[in-house]
KELUMVO-720695 format. One line per 10 residues: number of its first residue (from 1); for each residue y negated, x negated, z of C-alpha. Coordinates in nm, 3 decimals, always signed. Last residue first. Example, Ala and Ser with C-alpha at 12.3 -4.5 7.8 and 13.67 -1.06 7.14 Angstrom:
% KELUMVO-720695
2 = +0.106 -1.367 +0.714 | +0.450 -1.230 +0.780
This chain:
% KELUMVO-720695
475 = -0.124 +0.870 +6.568 | -0.285 +0.568 +6.717 | -0.239 +0.263 +6.492 | -0.167 -0.091 +6.578 | -0.237 -0.397 +6.367 | -0.108 -0.721 +6.511 | -0.262 -1.078 +6.517 | -0.135 -1.393 +6.654 | -0.309 -1.734 +6.598 | -0.239 -2.108 +6.573
465 = -0.518 -2.300 +6.424 | -0.514 -2.432 +6.085 | -0.378 -2.711 +5.872 | -0.563 -2.947 +5.644 | -0.462 -2.812 +5.303 | -0.112 -2.987 +5.265 | -0.042 -2.871 +5.634 | -0.111 -2.508 +5.543 | +0.100 -2.423 +5.838 | +0.196 -2.665 +6.115
455 = -0.092 -2.552 +6.336 | +0.077 -2.219 +6.367 | +0.009 -1.870 +6.214 | +0.180 -1.555 +6.347 | +0.040 -1.247 +6.171 | +0.252 -0.926 +6.231 | +0.461 -0.737 +5.980 | +0.792 -0.668 +6.149 | +0.954 -0.972 +6.011 | +0.667 -1.197 +6.081
445 = +0.400 -1.277 +5.828 | +0.280 -1.651 +5.857 | +0.528 -1.751 +5.591 | +0.351 -1.547 +5.342 | +0.019 -1.744 +5.390 | -0.031 -1.859 +5.035 | -0.068 -1.524 +4.903 | -0.174 -1.274 +5.180 | -0.168 -0.916 +5.046 | +0.189 -0.973 +4.923
435 = +0.291 -1.052 +5.264 | +0.212 -0.701 +5.370 | +0.089 -0.649 +5.725 | +0.286 -0.387 +5.907 | +0.109 -0.109 +6.096 | +0.269 -0.114 +6.443 | +0.294 +0.214 +6.620 | +0.128 +0.395 +6.892 | +0.164 +0.779 +6.996 | +0.485 +0.717 +7.169
425 = +0.307 +0.489 +7.415 | +0.497 +0.334 +7.707 | +0.722 +0.116 +7.498 | +0.421 +0.024 +7.275 | +0.247 -0.142 +7.559 | +0.548 -0.355 +7.654 | +0.622 -0.458 +7.296 | +0.266 -0.545 +7.226 | +0.262 -0.780 +7.510 | +0.588 -0.936 +7.412
415 = +0.458 -0.992 +7.048 | +0.172 -1.189 +7.160 | +0.103 -1.365 +7.490 | +0.462 -1.414 +7.563 | +0.511 -1.503 +7.209 | +0.342 -1.829 +7.273 | +0.127 -1.967 +6.991 | -0.196 -1.867 +7.162 | -0.516 -1.799 +6.974 | -0.533 -1.426 +7.034
405 = -0.502 -1.088 +6.861 | -0.475 -0.701 +6.888 | -0.619 -0.520 +6.596 | -0.659 -0.165 +6.704 | -0.643 +0.124 +6.474 | -0.780 +0.489 +6.462 | -0.607 +0.799 +6.381 | -0.666 +0.949 +6.712 | -0.972 +0.792 +6.837 | -0.954 +0.463 +7.043
395 = -1.103 +0.407 +7.381 | -0.782 +0.466 +7.572 | -0.591 +0.225 +7.362 | -0.854 -0.043 +7.468 | -0.726 +0.008 +7.837 | -0.371 -0.060 +7.751 | -0.471 -0.361 +7.550 | -0.690 -0.507 +7.844 | -0.403 -0.464 +8.085 | -0.143 -0.636 +7.854
385 = -0.397 -0.897 +7.800 | -0.436 -0.968 +8.170 | -0.059 -0.987 +8.219 | -0.028 -1.223 +7.916 | -0.296 -1.440 +8.092 | -0.112 -1.457 +8.417 | +0.226 -1.552 +8.225 | +0.041 -1.827 +8.042 | -0.116 -1.974 +8.348 | +0.226 -1.987 +8.514
375 = +0.381 -2.165 +8.218 | +0.117 -2.433 +8.221 | -0.243 -2.507 +8.137 | -0.488 -2.798 +8.204 | -0.293 -3.069 +8.020 | -0.203 -2.891 +7.702 | -0.555 -2.735 +7.677 | -0.711 -3.068 +7.696 | -0.636 -3.108 +7.330 | -0.915 -2.868 +7.224
365 = -0.977 -2.898 +6.858 | -0.616 -2.974 +6.738 | -0.494 -2.794 +7.056 | -0.624 -2.444 +6.926 | -0.305 -2.263 +6.913 | -0.242 -2.323 +7.282 | -0.557 -2.117 +7.365 | -0.409 -1.988 +7.693 | -0.536 -1.638 +7.629 | -0.841 -1.426 +7.650
355 = -0.799 -1.129 +7.396 | -0.927 -1.073 +7.056 | -0.932 -0.691 +7.091 | -1.073 -0.555 +6.773 | -1.118 -0.173 +6.800 | -1.136 +0.081 +6.529 | -1.262 +0.438 +6.478 | -1.396 +0.432 +6.841 | -1.416 +0.700 +7.098 | -1.675 +0.938 +7.154
345 = -1.637 +0.966 +7.541 | -1.666 +0.594 +7.566 | -1.582 +0.415 +7.885 | -1.570 +0.041 +7.944 | -1.470 -0.069 +8.303 | -1.165 -0.284 +8.201 | -1.392 -0.488 +7.974 | -1.632 -0.593 +8.238 | -1.970 -0.517 +8.082 | -2.246 -0.673 +7.890
335 = -2.322 -0.456 +7.580 | -2.437 -0.564 +7.246 | -2.516 -0.311 +6.960 | -2.486 -0.497 +6.633 | -2.742 -0.624 +6.368 | -2.695 -0.907 +6.124 | -2.959 -1.144 +6.002 | -2.705 -1.429 +6.019 | -2.948 -1.637 +6.240 | -3.000 -1.311 +6.455
325 = -2.621 -1.269 +6.483 | -2.590 -1.618 +6.612 | -2.856 -1.568 +6.870 | -2.707 -1.244 +6.985 | -2.357 -1.398 +7.038 | -2.525 -1.682 +7.235 | -2.682 -1.432 +7.453 | -2.362 -1.242 +7.503 | -2.190 -1.570 +7.613 | -2.471 -1.618 +7.877
315 = -2.431 -1.257 +7.994 | -2.070 -1.294 +8.035 | -1.875 -0.960 +8.020 | -1.885 -0.936 +7.651 | -1.882 -0.629 +7.423 | -2.006 -0.606 +7.062 | -2.056 -0.245 +6.938 | -2.035 -0.257 +6.566 | -2.148 -0.007 +6.299 | -1.911 -0.129 +6.041
305 = -2.008 -0.232 +5.673 | -1.762 -0.522 +5.626 | -2.031 -0.764 +5.698 | -2.073 -0.599 +6.032 | -1.717 -0.654 +6.100 | -1.723 -1.016 +5.985 | -2.040 -1.084 +6.203 | -1.838 -0.943 +6.504 | -1.552 -1.177 +6.431 | -1.789 -1.480 +6.437
295 = -1.982 -1.369 +6.741 | -1.950 -1.630 +7.008 | -1.849 -1.399 +7.174 | -1.682 -1.060 +7.122 | -1.441 -1.017 +7.404 | -1.416 -0.664 +7.272 | -1.551 -0.594 +6.921 | -1.579 -0.211 +6.904 | -1.601 -0.027 +6.565 | -1.766 +0.294 +6.458
285 = -1.698 +0.340 +6.088 | -1.964 +0.340 +5.813 | -1.767 +0.105 +5.583 | -1.449 -0.011 +5.773 | -1.203 -0.008 +5.492 | -0.898 -0.226 +5.577 | -0.841 -0.321 +5.941 | -0.670 -0.647 +5.886 | -0.982 -0.872 +5.785 | -1.113 -0.906 +6.143
275 = -0.792 -1.055 +6.259 | -0.782 -1.326 +5.990 | -1.114 -1.512 +6.052 | -0.969 -1.701 +6.346 | -0.701 -1.851 +6.133 | -0.964 -2.008 +5.896 | -1.160 -2.147 +6.192 | -1.513 -2.019 +6.204 | -1.850 -2.168 +6.139 | -2.114 -1.933 +5.996
265 = -2.231 -1.856 +5.653 | -2.535 -1.754 +5.453 | -2.773 -1.743 +5.754 | -3.066 -1.866 +5.558 | -3.105 -2.160 +5.801 | -2.734 -2.255 +5.741 | -2.732 -2.203 +5.361 | -2.745 -2.568 +5.250 | -2.602 -2.795 +5.526 | -2.845 -2.952 +5.789
255 = -2.726 -2.729 +6.076 | -2.378 -2.856 +6.040 | -2.498 -3.217 +6.113 | -2.303 -3.503 +5.968 | -1.946 -3.584 +5.871 | -1.706 -3.358 +5.694 | -1.361 -3.423 +5.525 | -1.268 -3.160 +5.450 | -1.518 -2.881 +5.436 | -1.313 -2.562 +5.410
245 = -1.454 -2.243 +5.271 | -1.261 -1.950 +5.411 | -1.123 -1.667 +5.184 | -0.809 -1.657 +5.402 | -0.596 -1.820 +5.121 | -0.828 -2.132 +5.161 | -1.136 -2.206 +4.937 | -1.237 -2.561 +4.880 | -1.528 -2.782 +4.988 | -1.818 -2.987 +4.838
235 = -2.096 -2.770 +4.973 | -2.213 -2.617 +4.650 | -1.871 -2.586 +4.500 | -1.714 -2.434 +4.807 | -2.033 -2.206 +4.830 | -1.969 -2.075 +4.472 | -1.608 -2.025 +4.520 | -1.668 -1.835 +4.852 | -1.886 -1.583 +4.676 | -2.021 -1.364 +4.968
225 = -2.119 -1.370 +5.331 | -1.929 -1.698 +5.397 | -1.697 -1.802 +5.676 | -1.691 -2.162 +5.703 | -1.422 -2.404 +5.824 | -1.479 -2.769 +5.942 | -1.159 -2.972 +5.960 | -1.002 -3.145 +6.262 | -0.818 -3.468 +6.178 | -0.443 -3.450 +6.215
215 = -0.283 -3.523 +6.554 | -0.222 -3.146 +6.638 | -0.015 -3.130 +6.323 | +0.250 -3.373 +6.463 | +0.330 -3.149 +6.764 | +0.340 -2.836 +6.544 | +0.576 -3.015 +6.317 | +0.785 -3.107 +6.607 | +0.805 -2.733 +6.708 | +0.896 -2.641 +6.353
205 = +1.180 -2.880 +6.341 | +1.313 -2.793 +6.694 | +1.323 -2.424 +6.661 | +1.030 -2.187 +6.665 | +1.050 -1.999 +7.011 | +1.284 -2.220 +7.210 | +1.141 -2.532 +7.054 | +0.796 -2.412 +7.131 | +0.882 -2.372 +7.502 | +1.057 -2.708 +7.516
195 = +0.745 -2.871 +7.354 | +0.532 -2.706 +7.612 | +0.729 -2.813 +7.918 | +0.767 -3.168 +7.784 | +0.393 -3.224 +7.753 | +0.253 -3.285 +7.404 | +0.210 -3.576 +7.177 | +0.574 -3.600 +7.047 | +0.695 -3.970 +7.050 | +0.807 -4.060 +6.708
185 = +0.530 -4.321 +6.662 | +0.584 -4.482 +7.002 | +0.726 -4.809 +6.898 | +0.524 -4.832 +6.580 | +0.204 -4.804 +6.772 | +0.325 -5.087 +7.000 | +0.421 -5.302 +6.704 | +0.075 -5.220 +6.551 | -0.122 -5.319 +6.854 | +0.061 -5.644 +6.964
175 = -0.229 -5.870 +7.015 | -0.491 -5.616 +7.119 | -0.235 -5.429 +7.350 | -0.166 -5.780 +7.504 | -0.545 -5.821 +7.555 | -0.548 -5.479 +7.729 | -0.275 -5.552 +7.968 | -0.404 -5.904 +8.062 | -0.767 -5.789 +8.122 | -0.660 -5.488 +8.321
165 = -0.434 -5.709 +8.533 | -0.704 -5.949 +8.585 | -0.940 -5.670 +8.718 | -0.674 -5.516 +8.950 | -0.849 -5.632 +9.274 | -1.158 -5.459 +9.163 | -1.004 -5.123 +9.113 | -1.078 -4.921 +9.417 | -1.401 -5.101 +9.488 | -1.530 -5.026 +9.130
155 = -1.758 -5.259 +8.975 | -1.486 -5.511 +8.894 | -1.276 -5.248 +8.722 | -1.572 -5.133 +8.504 | -1.638 -5.487 +8.403 | -1.282 -5.535 +8.301 | -1.291 -5.212 +8.095 | -1.611 -5.311 +7.938 | -1.476 -5.641 +7.835 | -1.153 -5.498 +7.698
145 = -1.304 -5.222 +7.488 | -1.578 -5.477 +7.356 | -1.321 -5.736 +7.269 | -1.095 -5.473 +7.096 | -1.377 -5.367 +6.855 | -1.405 -4.972 +6.840 | -1.277 -4.782 +6.549 | -1.063 -4.554 +6.749 | -0.705 -4.504 +6.791 | -0.525 -4.813 +6.968
135 = -0.820 -4.998 +7.106 | -1.032 -4.704 +7.208 | -0.735 -4.516 +7.342 | -0.624 -4.810 +7.537 | -0.959 -4.839 +7.715 | -0.973 -4.474 +7.819 | -0.612 -4.501 +7.925 | -0.653 -4.810 +8.127 | -0.949 -4.667 +8.321 | -0.751 -4.334 +8.378
125 = -0.472 -4.539 +8.546 | -0.702 -4.745 +8.739 | -0.858 -4.431 +8.879 | -0.509 -4.288 +8.971 | -0.424 -4.615 +9.168 | -0.304 -4.425 +9.487 | +0.051 -4.409 +9.388 | +0.068 -4.785 +9.304 | +0.093 -4.876 +8.944 | +0.456 -4.896 +8.807
115 = +0.608 -5.248 +8.770 | +0.621 -5.510 +8.508 | +0.347 -5.303 +8.317 | +0.343 -5.342 +7.939 | +0.619 -5.064 +7.893 | +0.439 -4.815 +8.124 | +0.115 -4.876 +7.938 | +0.255 -4.794 +7.608 | +0.436 -4.496 +7.740 | +0.108 -4.383 +7.878
105 = -0.068 -4.414 +7.542 | +0.209 -4.225 +7.366 | +0.197 -3.933 +7.598 | -0.179 -3.917 +7.592 | -0.229 -3.914 +7.212 | -0.448 -3.607 +7.187 | -0.583 -3.647 +7.543 | -0.697 -4.004 +7.473 | -0.851 -3.910 +7.131 | -1.046 -3.610 +7.246
95 = -1.156 -3.810 +7.558 | -1.265 -4.110 +7.363 | -1.446 -3.913 +7.081 | -1.628 -3.692 +7.335 | -1.738 -3.992 +7.533 | -1.867 -4.151 +7.215 | -2.068 -3.850 +7.109 | -2.213 -3.842 +7.477 | -2.312 -4.205 +7.438 | -2.499 -4.150 +7.107
85 = -2.668 -3.853 +7.272 | -2.786 -4.062 +7.547 | -2.594 -4.015 +7.890 | -2.708 -3.843 +8.202 | -2.541 -3.511 +8.075 | -2.202 -3.691 +8.094 | -2.207 -3.823 +8.454 | -2.368 -3.496 +8.557 | -2.074 -3.285 +8.416 | -2.199 -3.028 +8.202
75 = -2.473 -2.765 +8.227 | -2.708 -2.869 +7.952 | -2.512 -3.048 +7.689 | -2.175 -2.892 +7.787 | -1.917 -3.158 +7.799 | -1.787 -3.052 +8.155 | -1.754 -2.688 +8.044 | -1.555 -2.770 +7.731 | -1.324 -3.013 +7.902 | -1.151 -2.753 +8.122
65 = -1.035 -2.878 +8.459 | -0.680 -2.926 +8.547 | -0.757 -3.142 +8.852 | -0.546 -3.447 +8.781 | -0.534 -3.456 +8.397 | -0.864 -3.294 +8.317 | -1.085 -3.408 +8.613 | -0.931 -3.758 +8.567 | -1.028 -3.762 +8.199 | -1.370 -3.665 +8.298
55 = -1.402 -3.960 +8.548 | -1.261 -4.212 +8.299 | -1.505 -4.089 +8.002 | -1.802 -4.109 +8.244 | -1.715 -4.472 +8.338 | -1.666 -4.554 +7.962 | -2.008 -4.400 +7.881 | -2.179 -4.576 +8.164 | -2.039 -4.914 +8.055 | -2.166 -4.871 +7.698
45 = -2.457 -5.131 +7.738 | -2.433 -5.316 +8.063 | -2.681 -5.255 +8.329 | -2.737 -5.542 +8.566 | -2.594 -5.485 +8.917 | -2.848 -5.458 +9.197 | -2.694 -5.609 +9.506 | -2.663 -5.376 +9.806 | -2.860 -5.498 +10.085 | -2.722 -5.605 +10.425
35 = -2.983 -5.631 +10.706 | -3.092 -5.981 +10.817 | -3.427 -5.866 +10.953 | -3.587 -5.747 +10.628 | -3.519 -6.089 +10.445 | -3.187 -6.220 +10.330 | -2.972 -6.453 +10.511 | -2.699 -6.203 +10.578 | -2.712 -6.131 +10.205 | -2.631 -6.481 +10.100
25 = -2.350 -6.506 +10.349 | -2.201 -6.171 +10.231 | -2.204 -6.277 +9.868 | -2.026 -6.597 +9.952 | -1.755 -6.405 +10.145 | -1.728 -6.146 +9.860 | -1.679 -6.415 +9.609 | -1.387 -6.564 +9.812 | -1.240 -6.225 +9.875 | -1.269 -6.140 +9.491
15 = -1.064 -6.454 +9.404 | -0.788 -6.391 +9.662 | -0.756 -6.022 +9.551 | -0.745 -6.120 +9.191 | -0.470 -6.384 +9.238 | -0.266 -6.109 +9.435 | -0.297 -5.861 +9.156 | -0.217 -6.089 +8.878 | +0.078 -6.208 +9.067 | +0.189 -5.855 +9.127
5 = +0.174 -5.759 +8.776 | +0.378 -6.070 +8.677 | +0.642 -5.966 +8.933 | +0.681 -6.136 +9.265 | +0.670 -6.504 +9.355
């Protein structure tokens, strides 16, 4: 008789074959010379959103495609941009949730299937993940998720024969939801390679705390021009040790908040606000912000009184930076150039190099990172960071300072990059960051005075992104 899954599949094939035969007979008797016509399927509310979510999930998991680009409102994936704004929001929620809880969802599906899905059934795999994510972790009625998943299977030639299996698996999830969630509650939601790497760097307890932290709700953080306490009271938030105003929880449009139109603040994660604060007095100094877009750190440097040159090699990203500075009523010189081609005879008093990285510290906001990157990517990015830092050193005046930072939580992209550059430059030295200057974040200061935040820190205040920052002086 075969397994239960096989019986479902076999029954579905027979059923669909009968339907297909009848449909073919009807089409052959149609007008226009007996030519076959594709039946027009009635639109079903919500189905296009689920189809888009499945396609984009496949792109992330199977083709290692970054989610940000595909979810761009203007230039994103066509299946996404064709949706209404409400459906786009739903797709974002489904994908963020599915990727954030992926190991647990996949384990649940594995337990409910009598036998593994066929090797070529990747589309079915993604369909089931999208449906299960809605049922297990989102406030979407089970019957709606099941009905649309079965409809999606029936409309896809690759999955049509599995429609009954889809129905059975998802209905069982609905019946046994809490037991299934309890069963996987201790499963870390990150790939094994990354958890092993974090354990090697931070120890098992901290690594598991980081894994747990990425499942917590994402907060909205604001950097304000002045008086954080006032803005925290006005906007219903609280002030963090970084001086950031945190809105937690927050729902609604950021642009509708008091102070947005007046340019009184900008959105910036608390950890991302740290590097620009490490220079000390910048009043009147000439400062370069390398890799400057979207402009949050540039704005901080301008606010500190610096004469800022913001450098980006992407014209579109530079336009976004300029628009953000205009809203804030800040001015900075903007240059579009490859960072490795920058030359400046006068030199800069200070340089902020927030370098391109694996972004593994931002998985609370970008869970796709863990499924699109691997150790090879981290090593390549660390090599690029080293090249950028070595070039940045040539642009710095004697007596000047560089803050080197990124949002990776792997030491290959932080401490080890700095070590390699310092080993070849006797005129460079680390300027230790003093823990006493960062009350509430003392645990983030390393033994030699660098910043190393992780998503597990400030857990009682909503967490923060993982960031590395180091101050380097040129003697």
